[in-house]
C-alpha positions as CSV (number, residue, x, y, z in Angstrom):
1,M,115.4,103.0,81.1
2,S,114.0,104.4,84.4
3,A,110.4,105.4,85.2
4,S,111.4,109.0,85.4
5,E,112.7,108.9,81.9
6,N,109.7,107.1,80.5
7,V,107.0,109.1,82.1
8,R,107.8,112.4,80.4
9,D,104.8,112.2,78.0
10,H,102.2,111.4,80.7
11,G,101.1,114.5,82.5
12,A,98.8,114.3,85.5
13,G,95.1,114.2,84.7
14,S,92.1,115.3,86.7
15,S,90.3,112.1,87.7
16,D,88.8,111.6,91.2
17,A,91.3,111.3,94.0
18,F,92.4,107.9,95.2
19,P,93.0,107.4,98.9
20,T,96.6,106.8,99.9
21,T,95.8,103.2,100.9
22,H,94.9,102.4,97.3
23,A,96.5,99.0,97.5
24,T,93.5,97.8,99.6
25,W,91.0,100.1,98.1
26,I,89.1,97.7,95.8
27,D,88.9,95.0,98.4
28,A,87.6,97.5,100.9
29,R,84.9,98.7,98.5
30,L,83.8,95.1,97.7
31,E,83.4,94.5,101.4
32,E,81.2,97.6,101.8
33,G,78.3,96.2,99.8
34,E,76.2,98.3,97.5
35,L,77.6,101.7,98.5
36,G,81.2,100.5,98.0
37,R,80.3,98.9,94.7
38,E,79.0,102.2,93.4
39,A,82.3,103.9,94.1
40,L,84.2,101.0,92.6
41,N,82.0,101.0,89.5
42,T,82.7,104.7,89.0
43,H,86.4,104.0,89.4
44,V,86.3,101.2,86.8
45,M,84.3,103.3,84.3
46,N,86.6,106.3,84.7
47,R,89.8,104.3,84.0
48,Y,88.5,101.8,81.5
49,A,85.8,103.5,79.3
50,R,88.3,105.0,76.9
51,P,90.7,102.1,76.6
52,L,87.8,99.6,76.0
53,A,86.3,101.9,73.4
54,T,89.7,102.1,71.8
55,Y,89.8,98.3,71.6
56,A,86.3,98.2,70.2
57,R,87.1,100.8,67.6
58,A,90.2,98.9,66.4
59,S,88.4,95.5,66.3
60,A,85.5,93.7,64.7
61,L,83.4,95.0,67.6
62,R,83.0,98.2,65.7
63,T,80.6,96.3,63.3
64,I,78.2,95.6,66.1
65,D,77.6,99.0,67.5
66,E,79.3,102.4,67.9
67,P,82.3,101.7,70.3
68,D,81.4,104.2,73.0
69,A,77.8,103.0,73.1
70,L,78.9,99.3,73.1
71,V,81.2,99.9,76.1
72,H,78.5,101.9,77.9
73,E,76.0,99.1,77.4
74,F,78.5,96.5,78.6
75,F,79.1,98.5,81.8
76,A,75.4,99.0,82.4
77,M,74.7,95.3,82.1
78,Q,77.7,93.9,84.0
79,L,78.6,96.5,86.7
80,T,75.1,96.4,88.1
81,R,75.6,92.8,89.0
82,A,76.8,92.6,92.5
83,E,79.0,89.5,91.8
84,Y,80.7,90.8,88.7
85,L,83.8,92.4,90.2
86,A,83.8,89.9,93.1
87,S,84.1,87.2,90.4
88,W,87.1,89.1,88.9
89,R,88.9,89.1,92.2
90,A,88.4,85.3,92.4
91,S,89.6,84.7,88.9
92,G,93.2,85.7,89.5
93,L,93.2,87.7,86.2
94,P,94.5,91.3,85.9
95,L,91.4,93.6,85.8
96,R,92.1,94.8,82.3
97,R,92.1,91.3,80.8
98,W,88.9,90.4,82.7
99,L,87.2,93.5,81.3
100,V,88.4,92.9,77.7
101,H,87.2,89.3,77.9
102,G,83.9,90.6,79.3
103,L,83.5,93.1,76.5
104,L,84.1,90.3,73.9
105,L,81.5,88.1,75.5
106,H,79.1,91.0,75.5
107,G,79.9,91.6,71.8
108,R,79.3,87.9,70.9
109,E,75.9,88.0,72.7
110,R,75.0,91.2,70.7
111,Q,76.2,89.5,67.6
112,R,74.0,86.4,68.2
113,E,71.0,88.8,68.7
114,Q,71.8,90.6,65.4
115,R,72.2,87.3,63.5
116,K,68.8,86.0,64.8
117,A,67.2,89.3,63.9
118,A,68.7,89.1,60.4
119,R,67.5,85.5,59.9
120,D,64.1,86.4,61.1
121,G,63.9,89.4,58.8
122,A,65.2,87.4,55.9
123,A,62.7,84.6,56.5
124,A,59.8,87.1,56.7
125,A,61.0,88.8,53.5
126,S,61.3,85.5,51.7
127,S,57.8,84.4,52.8
128,C,56.2,87.5,51.4
129,G,58.2,87.2,48.2
130,S,59.8,90.7,48.5
131,C,63.4,89.5,48.9
132,G,65.3,86.8,47.2
133,C,68.5,87.2,49.2
134,A,67.9,85.4,52.4
135,G,71.5,84.1,52.7
136,A,72.9,87.6,52.1
137,C,70.5,89.2,54.5
138,A,71.5,86.8,57.3
139,G,75.3,87.2,56.6
140,G,77.9,89.9,56.9
141,F,78.9,89.3,60.5
142,A,82.6,89.1,61.3
143,E,83.5,86.7,64.0
144,V,84.3,88.5,67.3
145,G,87.5,87.3,69.0
146,L,90.5,88.7,70.7
147,E,92.5,90.6,68.1
148,P,96.2,91.2,69.0
149,S,96.5,94.5,67.2
150,A,93.4,95.9,68.8
151,F,94.5,94.6,72.2
152,E,97.8,96.4,71.8
153,E,95.8,99.6,71.1
154,F,93.8,98.9,74.3
155,E,96.9,98.3,76.4
156,R,98.5,101.5,75.2
157,A,95.5,103.5,76.2
158,W,95.2,101.7,79.5
159,S,98.8,102.2,80.3
160,R,98.6,105.9,79.8
161,A,95.5,106.1,82.1
162,L,97.3,104.1,84.8
163,L,100.4,106.3,84.5
164,T,98.3,109.4,84.9
165,D,96.6,107.9,88.0
166,A,100.0,107.0,89.5
167,C,101.2,110.6,88.8
168,E,98.2,112.0,90.6
169,L,98.5,109.7,93.5
170,A,102.2,110.5,94.0
171,E,101.7,114.3,93.6
172,R,98.9,114.3,96.2
173,E,100.9,112.4,98.7
174,L,104.0,114.7,98.3
175,V,101.9,117.8,98.5
176,A,100.1,116.5,101.6
177,E,103.5,115.9,103.2
178,G,104.6,119.4,102.5
179,D,107.0,118.3,99.8
180,A,105.4,119.9,96.8
181,D,108.8,121.1,95.6
182,A,109.8,117.5,95.0
183,W,106.9,117.0,92.6
184,A,107.6,120.3,90.9
185,S,111.2,119.3,90.3
186,F,110.1,116.0,88.9
187,R,107.4,117.5,86.7
188,Q,109.5,120.2,85.3
189,H,112.4,117.8,84.5
190,N,110.2,114.9,83.1
191,F,107.2,116.7,81.6
192,D,108.6,120.1,80.7
193,G,112.1,118.9,79.7
194,L,114.0,121.4,81.9
195,E,117.5,120.6,83.1
196,Y,118.2,120.4,86.8
197,A,120.3,123.6,86.6
198,E,117.3,125.5,85.3
199,I,115.1,124.1,88.0
200,A,117.7,124.9,90.7
201,Q,117.7,128.5,89.6
202,Q,114.0,128.8,90.1
203,F,114.1,127.4,93.6
204,R,117.4,129.0,94.5
205,I,119.0,125.6,95.3
206,T,121.9,123.7,93.7
207,P,121.3,121.3,90.7
208,A,122.2,118.4,93.0
209,E,119.5,119.4,95.4
210,A,117.0,119.7,92.5
211,R,118.0,116.2,91.4
212,T,117.5,114.8,94.9
213,R,114.1,116.3,95.1
214,A,113.1,114.8,91.8
215,R,114.4,111.4,92.9
216,R,112.1,111.6,95.9
217,A,109.2,112.1,93.5
218,V,110.4,109.3,91.2
219,F,110.4,106.9,94.2
220,R,106.9,108.0,95.2
221,F,105.7,107.6,91.6
222,E,107.1,104.1,91.2
223,H,105.6,103.1,94.6
224,A,102.2,104.4,93.5
225,L,102.5,102.5,90.3
226,R,103.2,99.3,92.1
227,R,100.2,99.8,94.3
228,L,97.9,100.5,91.4
229,L,99.1,97.4,89.5
230,S,98.7,95.3,92.7
231,D,95.2,96.6,93.1
232,E,94.4,95.6,89.5
233,G,95.3,92.0,90.2
234,V,98.9,91.8,89.1
235,A,100.8,89.3,91.3
236,E,103.6,90.6,93.5
237,S,106.1,88.4,91.7
238,D,105.1,89.9,88.3
239,L,105.2,93.6,89.3
240,D,108.8,94.4,88.1
241,E,108.2,92.8,84.7
242,E,104.8,94.4,84.4
243,I,106.2,97.9,85.2
244,A,108.9,97.5,82.6
245,W,106.4,96.4,80.0
246,L,104.0,99.2,81.0
247,M,106.6,101.9,80.5
248,E,107.7,100.4,77.2
249,V,104.2,100.0,75.7
250,S,103.1,103.5,76.8
251,T,105.7,105.1,74.5
252,R,104.9,103.1,71.3
């Protein structure tokens, strides 16, 4: 199934604009030092806050803290470290996997703190004779590890965010080139479900011309998607497989 057929349920959002040279954007921000890191951190938070909270909500992480608060705390602690995203680039991992693993490590650290607090509280209660349930007070913590079902929820949310960004990037480029009608034909066919004959009537062109315009937008969308995936650390040799998987998981 083609990208144009799969993208129908993913309308363009309203996140900050990406430059047209997005394939080198993350590396360029890393090279700019603190100022570039601020822009990069904003980009990461905008794209990943909701998917990571989705993972936390569907996993044992929800027992540690409210999911949105846990993700916010994770970002606050890690993205302020100058080396955090530079270390991701050196890891060879896709960014989404790096961030999920980072959230899990953060959750485990929070869990250790909670266990210590529970043990200390139980010991204090036992010493004063007001509680006879030290074992119960120190228990109740589910082990935090990667949970496949929660990770699937995360990847579904992430894929939709990435598809939205690809749509925005493709639309901006076409509009900037004076080819807004190509995007309009693509949007009306894939998002609104109109037939090419209906689109052609609006623009006073033939259905074949409407299809050709939409295909130009499909090409630009798929190109934008490849650039975004590449920028997220997906190897060139894996892009075709990743795109096929992305389109499939986003419709589950």
